[in-house]
N, C-alpha and C positions, 0 to 999 in steps of 0.2 A: 479202537472203535471204528476207524475207517475200514479196517479189514473185516470187522463183523458185519458192516453194512454193504459190502460189495455185492452186486447182483450176481445171479447165476453161480452160487457157491456149489462146490463139489462136497462130497462127504469128508474128504481129507481136509479141505480148506475150512469147513465148518468146525471140525474137531480142532484144527490148529488154532484158529482165531479165538474160539471159546477157551481153549487151554491157556493161550497167551493172556487173554483178558483176565481170567480168573487167577493166574499167577500174579499179575499186577495187582489185582484187588486183594489177594491174600497178603501181599507185602504192605499195601496201604493199611489194611486192617491190623496187621501186626505192628506197624509203626505207630498207629493211633490207638493201640490197646490201652486198657486200664493198667498202667504200669505199677500202681500201688498194690495190685494183687497179681504177683508173678504166677505164671502157669508154665507147666513143662512144655518142652519143644514138641512132645508127642501130641499135645492139644493143637498146636499150630499145624502140624502135619495132618492131623485128623480133619481140621477145618478146611485145609487146602484141598485134600483129596475129596472131601464131601462136596465142596464147591465145584471142583472140576468135573466130578462124575455127574452131579445134578445138572450143571450147565450143558455139558455135552449130550447127556441123555435127552434133556428137554429139547434142545436145538435140533438134534438128529431126528428125534421122534416127531416133532412138529413138521420138519421138512419132509419126512416120509409121508405123513398124513396129507400134507398139501399136494405132494406129487401124485398121490393116489386118488385125490378128489377129482372126479371126472366132470363135476358140475362147473368148474372154473375154466375160464378161457386162459390161454397162456399169459396174457397181459395181467389178468387178475391174479393168477397164481404168482407171478413175479412180484407184484405189488404186496401181496400177503406175505411172501417169503422175506421181504425186506423188514417186516416187523417181528419176525421170529426171534432175533437176538434179545429183545426186551424181556419177554417172560423167562427166557433161559437165564439171563444175567440177573434179573431181579430175584428169582428163586434161589439161584446160587449164592447171591449176596446174603440172603437171609440164612441159608444153610451155613455159610462160612462164619457169620457173626455168632450164630447160636452155638455151633460146634467149638469155636475158639474161646467163647466166653461163658460157656455153661457152668463152669465151676463157680462163677460169681453168684449164680442162682442158689447154689448149695451153701457157699460160705458167706455170701453177702458182700457188700462194698462199704467202704468207709463213709460214715456220715459225719458232717462237720457242723459246728455251731456257727453263729453269725460272725465270729472272729476268726474262723478258719481252723479251729482246733478240732481234732478228731475226738468224737464223743462216743463212738461205737461202730458197729457193723450192722448192715440191714439187708435182709434178703428182699424186702419189699422195694427198697431203693434200687437194688440190683435188677429186679424184674422191670421196674420202670425205666432204668437206663438202657437195658437190653432191648426193650420194646422200641424206645425212641431211636436207638442206633439202627435197628433193623428197618424201621420205617424210613429213616434217612437213606439207607442203602437201597431202598426200593424207589424212592423219589429221585435220587441222584441220577440214575441212568435213564429215567423217563424222558426228559427233554433231549438227552444225548442220543437215544436210540429210537425216538419216535419222530422228532422234528426233522432231522436230516433226510429220512426216506420221503417224507411229505414234500419237503423243499426240493429235493433232487428230482422227484418225479415231475415237478413243475418245470424246473430248470432244464431238464433233459429234453424237453419239448421245444425249447427256444432254438432259433436258427443259429445263434452263436455256438452253442454246444453241439448241435447236430453237425455243423460244418467243421467243428474242431473236436473230435472225440478224445483226443489226447488231453484235453482240458478237464475231462470228467473227474479224474482222480484228484488233481489239485483243487478244483472247485468243491468236491465233496470233502476234502480235508479241511478247507476253510470253513465250510458250513458246520462240520463236526467241531472244529475248534471254537467257533462262535457259540454253538450250543453248549459246549462244555464250560466255556467262560461264563455263561449265564446260569447254568444249572448248578455248578459247584457252590457259589455263594448262596443261592436260594436254598439248596438242600441243607447246607450247614446252618443256615439261619432259622430253620424250622423250629429247632429246640434250643433253649439256652444252654450254655456251656455248664453251668451249675444249676441244678433243678432243686425245687423245694418239694418235700413230701411230708 
């Protein structure tokens, strides 16, 4: 996340940090998958490739558009570029979840009674679960990729960081860590672990 938010990214660094982030996200999605409905490794690879391609395409495309926008001052352009990772990551997260779990939409997911006994399989429940998971994957990076650029743009103007530029990366790392620590519990708590339909 810190790498995604570094200012003045090159094309290569944008591609690298988006690839690294989506590789991590794909592993998280795989580890937190619905293990009751096993899916082939090809689906995992398909989700991973879809997420990486969409994240890199959106991030590079938005950066090119921002660079070509003549109406922005260099300072405004830099500020806008700091927010590019969010739409790239959010859309890639949706792509990853949908590609990795789309078989659940076709086959359904297990539905339990109040005692925890499996009573059948439901495509409606699968659609509900997939939608909630996708929304969670959009909300999760929001504070992580939106708050640090705002906070850092304010902190970078302080005399402490102006006189000590080597402190920028550690301070940005701490800001990202604090945002992640707040965002993860909030995103996970949006929806209950077990839903009723």
